[in-house]
C-alpha positions in Angstrom: 189.8 153.5 81.1 191.3 153.2 84.7 187.9 152.2 86.2 187.4 149.5 83.5 190.8 147.9 84.1 190.3 148.1 87.8 186.9 146.4 87.5 188.5 143.6 85.4 191.2 143.1 88.0 188.7 142.8 90.8 186.8 140.2 88.8 190.0 138.2 88.3 190.8 138.4 92.0 187.3 137.4 92.9 187.5 134.4 90.6 190.9 133.3 92.0 189.5 133.6 95.6 186.5 131.4 94.6 188.8 128.8 93.0 191.0 128.8 96.1 187.9 128.3 98.3 186.6 125.5 96.1 190.0 123.7 96.2 190.2 124.1 99.9 186.7 122.5 100.4 187.6 119.8 97.9 190.8 119.0 99.8 188.9 118.8 103.1 186.4 116.3 101.6 189.0 114.1 100.1 191.2 114.1 103.2 188.3 113.2 105.4 187.5 110.2 103.2 191.2 109.2 102.9 191.6 109.4 106.7 188.6 107.2 107.4 189.5 104.6 104.7 193.3 104.4 105.1 194.6 106.1 108.3 192.1 105.4 111.1 193.0 101.7 111.5 196.5 101.5 110.0 199.2 101.4 112.7 202.1 102.0 110.2 200.6 105.1 108.7 199.9 106.4 112.2 203.6 105.9 113.0 204.6 107.8 109.8 202.4 110.7 110.9 203.6 110.7 114.5 207.3 110.6 113.5 207.0 113.2 110.8 205.1 115.6 113.2 207.9 115.0 115.8 210.8 115.4 113.5 209.4 118.5 111.8 208.3 120.1 115.1 204.8 120.8 113.8 202.4 122.6 116.1 198.9 121.4 115.2 195.7 122.6 117.0 193.7 120.7 117.9 196.4 118.0 118.2 194.3 115.1 117.0 195.4 112.4 114.6 193.1 113.6 111.9 194.3 117.2 112.2 197.9 116.0 112.2 197.2 114.0 109.0 195.5 116.9 107.3 198.3 119.3 108.2 201.0 117.0 106.7 198.9 116.4 103.5 198.4 120.1 102.9 201.7 121.6 103.9 204.3 118.7 103.5 204.2 117.3 100.0 207.1 115.0 101.0 204.7 113.2 103.4 202.2 112.9 100.5 204.8 110.9 98.6 205.1 108.5 101.5 201.3 108.3 102.1 200.4 107.6 98.5 203.1 104.9 98.4 201.7 103.3 101.5 198.2 103.1 100.1 199.5 102.1 96.6 197.7 105.1 95.1 198.7 105.9 91.5 198.6 109.6 90.4 195.1 110.7 89.4 193.5 114.0 88.6 192.5 114.6 92.3 196.0 113.7 93.6 197.3 116.8 92.0 195.7 118.8 94.8 198.4 117.4 97.1 201.1 115.7 95.0 204.3 117.2 93.7 206.4 115.2 91.3 209.7 114.6 93.1 210.8 111.9 90.7 210.9 109.6 93.7 210.4 105.9 93.3 209.8 103.6 96.3 209.5 99.9 95.2 206.3 98.2 96.3 208.3 95.2 97.2 210.3 97.1 99.8 209.1 96.3 103.3 209.4 99.6 105.3 208.1 99.8 108.9 206.4 102.8 110.4 207.9 106.2 111.1 209.1 106.7 107.5 210.1 110.4 107.1 211.8 112.2 104.2 213.1 115.7 103.3 213.1 116.8 99.7 212.9 113.3 98.1 214.1 114.4 94.7 215.8 111.8 92.5 215.4 109.0 95.0 215.1 105.3 94.4 214.5 102.9 97.2 214.6 99.2 96.4 215.4 97.5 99.7 214.6 94.1 101.2 213.5 95.7 104.4 213.9 98.9 106.3 213.1 99.3 110.1 211.3 101.9 112.2 211.8 105.6 111.9 213.9 105.6 108.6 214.8 109.2 107.6 216.3 110.2 104.3 217.1 113.2 102.1 217.4 113.8 98.3 219.2 111.8 95.7 219.3 108.6 97.7 219.8 105.3 95.8 219.1 102.0 97.6 219.3 99.0 95.2 220.5 95.6 94.2 223.8 94.4 93.0 224.4 93.2 89.4 220.6 93.6 88.7 220.0 90.7 91.2 217.0 91.4 93.5 218.2 88.6 95.8 221.0 91.0 96.8 219.2 93.9 98.4 220.1 95.9 101.6 218.5 95.2 104.9 218.4 98.4 107.0 217.6 98.5 110.8 215.7 100.8 113.0 216.4 104.5 113.5 218.6 105.0 110.5 219.2 108.5 109.2 220.6 109.1 105.7 222.1 112.3 104.3 221.8 113.5 100.7 223.4 111.8 97.7 223.9 108.5 99.4 224.2 105.1 97.6 223.5 101.9 99.4 224.0 98.8 97.2 223.9 95.0 97.5 223.0 92.3 100.0 224.3 94.1 103.0 223.1 94.7 106.5 222.9 98.1 108.2 222.4 98.0 112.0 220.2 100.1 114.3 220.8 103.7 115.2 223.1 104.5 112.3 223.7 107.9 110.7 225.0 107.9 107.2 226.8 111.1 106.0 226.0 112.9 102.8 227.7 111.5 99.7 228.5 108.1 101.2 228.7 104.9 99.2 227.8 102.0 101.4 228.7 98.5 100.0 229.6 96.6 103.2 227.8 95.7 106.4 227.5 98.4 109.0 227.3 97.8 112.8 224.7 99.4 115.0 225.2 102.6 117.0 227.6 104.5 114.7 228.1 107.3 112.2 229.6 106.4 108.8 230.8 108.4 105.9 232.9 108.3 102.8 233.4 106.3 99.6 233.5 103.5 100.5 231.8 104.4 103.7 233.6 103.7 107.0 232.8 104.1 110.7 233.9 107.5 111.8 232.2 107.6 115.2 230.7 105.1 117.6 227.6 106.2 119.3 
């Protein structure tokens, strides 16, 4: 009885190992094709990769662009959200090899420059007129229009970092090198080189 159950267990383990191996090979094939088609000649996606690798402190060997891309696609599902948005790829059967459903929506009309990087993008909606270089955000971010009017959308500058549970609403301008504290509600223009926080958000520190 013991030998029979052990034999069945070994077969199950062997089957799981085979499936993992097959998935690994399939991922490599898909990533190689995606890299050649979308990454190799796209400056913005390259900037997303470079900034994410830098911010996350990833140690990739060999440190080539393709290996960096593969590393992020396999180990950082947050990057997968950004990448599939960049290439306008809707969820398909093969995307499940990489994609986790964070319930995150980035509007296709939002113009976002390179270096986009996110942590835990759960419950996030980004509907902005434009966002600059190296934008970094965390979960439960809402960026949107005012009074359901898409002519009133935020314009966000370069090197802006946003904490969790932040709301940015309306036709406002946020400058460069701004840090927005967690839980802030931003409804007015924000100057460059500062830290803001609160509801409504106010400047608490000049950088």
